[in-house]
N, C-alpha and C positions, 0 to 999 in steps of 0.2 A: 312707651307700652308695647312688649313685644309680642309676637302669636303665641310664645310660650306662655306666657303670665294670661292671655284669653281663654288658653287653652285649658288652664288651671279654674278658671270660673265654670267651667262646665259644671252643672249643677246636678247633683241627685242620680250619679250615672251608675250603671249596674256594674260591678265589678266581676273580673275572671280572670282568669287566667289561661291561656292556649298552648295546646302541645304543639312544639313546633319539631322537636326529635324525638324519637323513641328507641332504644338499642336494647337488644336480648343479647346479651354477652354471651361469647363463645362457652361452651361447658370447659373447653382446656386453656382458658384465657388465664394468664399467672396473674397474681396479686400485684394491683398499682394502685396508686391514688388517683380516684375521681377525676380531679382536677385537671391532671397530666394525661389521662384514658380521652377526658372528652375535647382537649386542646388537640390532640393528635387525630380525632375521628370526624370532629366537626368542622367544616370548611370557614375557611377565614376565621376561626373563632382565636382568641388571643389567650393567654392563660389568666392574665389579670379580668379579663371580663368573663371567663368561665367561673372562678372564683366569687367574682359580685353577684353571679346569678346564682351559685349555690349561696352562697351568705344570705341573700335575701327568699331563699326557700325556692327559688324556683327550678332547682333540681329534686327530683326524686327517684331515690332505689326500693322497688317492692314498695310502693305505695306510701313511702315515707320519706320526708325531707331528711338529708347528711350534710353533712360538713366537708370542705375542701380537702380534710385527711382522710376520708373515710377511704376503705382499700376493697376494691371490687373484686367479686369472686363470680365465678362460671355461673353462668345461667342468671346473672343478677337483670331485672328488667329497669332500665332506667329511664326516667321520662325526664325531658327539659321543658319546661313550661315560662313562657314571657307573656306579659302583659298587651301586645299586640298581636293581631291575629295571622297566620301565616298564609295570608291568600291577596291574590290581587284586588286593586281599589273599584274594579267594574261592579256599579250596581244594576243590577237587574230592574228594569222596569215594571210595575205591575199595578192592574187594574184593580186597586184598593178604594173603597170607598173612604172619604175624609170628611170628618166632622168642622167645616171650618167657619168660624165664628167671625172672622172678619176677611177681605181680602181686598188689596188696590194694587197698583201697576208695582209698588214695591215690596210690599211684605206681604202676609197672610197670618192669622191666629189662627191655630189646630186646635180643638178639643180632644185630645188623645184619650181614648177607651183603656181601661186596664185590661191588662193581660197582653197590650201591644208595645212589641219592642221597637223603641226609637230608631236605632242604625242596624244596618246588617254588623253580625259577628258571628263569631263562632258559636254553632248551633242553630243561627239563627239566621242565614242567609237571605230569606226570601220574608214574606208575609209583615215586612217591618212598617214603619212610618215614611222612611227615606225612599223605601221602593215604590209607594206610593206614590210619593210626590216627584219623583223622576217620570212617572207615567204621565201624572196630569200639569207638569211644569217643566218646559224645557230650559237648558243651559240655566240650571241654578248654581250659583257661586258656591266656591268650597273656600274656607280658611288655609292658610298655609299650615301645614302639620297635621291637618284634618281630613287629609284626603279621603274619600269615598264616604264623606255625610254630607252631601252636597245641602245647603239652604240652611243648615244648623247652625245656631248660635248658643244654645245652651239643652240640656235633655232633661229627662225624668227617666225614672227606673220604669222598666218594663210592667209592673203592677201597680204603680204610682198612676193616678188617672189625673186628667185636667189639661190646663193653656201651655201652648207653645208657641212661642213667634219665630215663623222663618221667613230670611231674607230671599228676595227673588231676583236681588241684583249686586253687584260687585259695590256699588255706591251706598248699600244699606247695610252690609254685611260689618264691615268695619266699625260703624259708627254704633249700630244695636251693639256689637260683641262689646264695646268700649262701655255703654251703658251699663253693662252686667259687672263689668271689671271694676268702675269707680262705685259699683253699688247705688245707682242711681232707681233703678228697676224696682218697681213695687211689686211685690210676691206676697201674698198670705195663703197659706195652706190650711185645712180643714183634718185633723184628726182626730180619731178615735185611740184614748189611751184607758192604759190600765189603771185602776183607782182614782181617788180624786186627790189633785194637791192642796195642799193647807191653804196658798195663799189663792188668790182670786187671779191673778197676774205675776208675771216674771220675765226676766232675763236670764237666759242659760249661757254663759262665757265659758267657752273650752276647744282648745286647740283638737283638731280631728285628722286622726291619720291610722293607717293600717295597723292591726293587732297584731302583735308576733307570734298568736297563737294560730288565728287564723286569718289570711293575706285576703282573703272575701269579705272578712267583717271589720269593719271602722271601730275605732275605740276611741274615747276621749282622753285628753291629757291635760289637767286641770292647770296642771305647773308649767305645760309651754313646753317640756322637754322635747316634743315629738310633734307630729303633724302641721297642720294648719290653723291659723287662728279661725275663730267658727263665732257667729252669735246669733241665737234663736230668742224673738222676742214672742211670748205666748200671754194667752187669753184665755180662761175657761168661761165656755160657753154656758155649757150643761153640765150641769150634776148629775150622774145616774147612777148612784151609791156605790155601783163597782166598778164603773166607768166613765170616763169623761168627755165631751166634745170640747175638743179646745182648737183655737185659732192661732196660727204662728205666723211671723211675719220673720222673713229672714233678712240680716243683712251682708251674710256672704253665702256664698251658694257651696260648701264642700260636700264633698261624696257622702250619701247618707245621712246629711246632718241631722235634719229633725229626727230621724230614728234612732241616730248614737247618741243625741242631746238626751231625748227622753228616757231611754234605757238608763243612761248616767242618772237622770233624775229619779229613777225609781218607779219611770212611770213607761213603760214601753209599750211602743203601739198594739193594738188589738190586733192578734193575727201575726203577728208578724214573726215569723218562723225563725229567720236570722238572729232577731235579737230578744228573742226569748218570750216574744207575746203569745205565742201559739198552744199555750195552755193556761189553765186557770190561775191567776196572780192574785186576783182578790175576790171573796165570795165564800159559800158556804161548800162543803162536802156532798150534800144531798144530791140523790138522784136526779131529781127534779132540774137543780142547776145544772147540774152537767150535761145533762141531754138537752137543753136550752143553750150552754155553749157551744155544744156539736152542732147544735142548727145553724147558729150564728154562723161560725166558721165555714160551714157547707154552703149557706147564703151569699158570703164573702171570703173565698179561699185565698187571699192576701192580706197584705198589710192595709189596715186603713188611714190610707193619704190621699188626700185629693188637691191637687193645684189649684185651687177655687179662684183667684184673681190674680190677673196680671196689669201692670201699667207701665207707660214707658213715652217716650217722647220719639214722634216721627221723625227718622232721620231728615227726609226729606221736606215735608212741609213743615215741621217743627210744632206740630198740634200735639198736645197730651191726649194720648190714648189710653182707654181704661175698661179692661173688660172681663165679665166674671163668667163664670161656667157652674151650673146647679151640680150639687150631687149626681153621681151616677146611680142607677138604680139599686144594685148592691148593696154600697153602703148606705142609700135610703133607709132599705130595707131594713138592715141590721140596726140601723138608728132607732126606726119604730119598733123593733122586738123588742130593744131596750128598754124605750118609753114606756111599752103596755107592761112589761114585765115588773118594772119597780112600783107600777102603781097596782098591779095587782097584788104582788107579794106581799 
């Protein structure tokens, strides 16, 4: 099992492209293909690498993606965007309060609040979970190829709340990562989704990969033509007429897996702006209902997703460990609002 495979198992990661180069073309610049222009302008760049970056949508001219044969003109604003941030890997320690559910000499389990970024990246170099970890714990290990993210064996989105396990030693990190890779970790999520699924439970099987239209968004490819194999088991816990509370159990941990799978199912997560859940998808058009939805969105300005439970084998003691985290206040508040609304309505 390679470090690359372990890295691929990092779940629910925030997607972003980071600006590495920005070039404002001189007014008198002669017309030339953009791949040739960038190869000559960027140090250590090869024509092949530049073309690959362009083909993947990583080069924008005046705010729009272009093809390799695009011919630049004077005053063009060129941006080169890559998946890795252009910054050194030093992590600044910060005294950030952590909600530690469990800790021993080898590992700890943290309940991450909504709104907290897991690791430093472009636009969020401070205030992250990792910044807090390196303050409270010395010499946290790092996986090869994952420099700048000490202690992490998996991660969840900024606006997803819930449980994360953190490795405190080198001896702990690889075995924990292996459990994620081989899908022996027990993970359940709670999600509030639009509408009521016809069945009470089911399984979504569909490759998940980046959308060709927007690289920050993941798309489901049921024919397996693109993306990576992904399986989500789900069960309805509560039906609330216009929305449903569902429990999701992951077999795989693809980026935005639950969010993309439920959009594909026709039931996007409540207030998930990236996947179309931030507008009324089910219900009436009466002013009272619209006002109620607006109040719910204000109470929980994020996707309704919570990493509720986490179970794994302790790499050192070999004991089975299992943890649960209650719904955070914003999720609990919105759920209560829906329960009251459908009773009164």
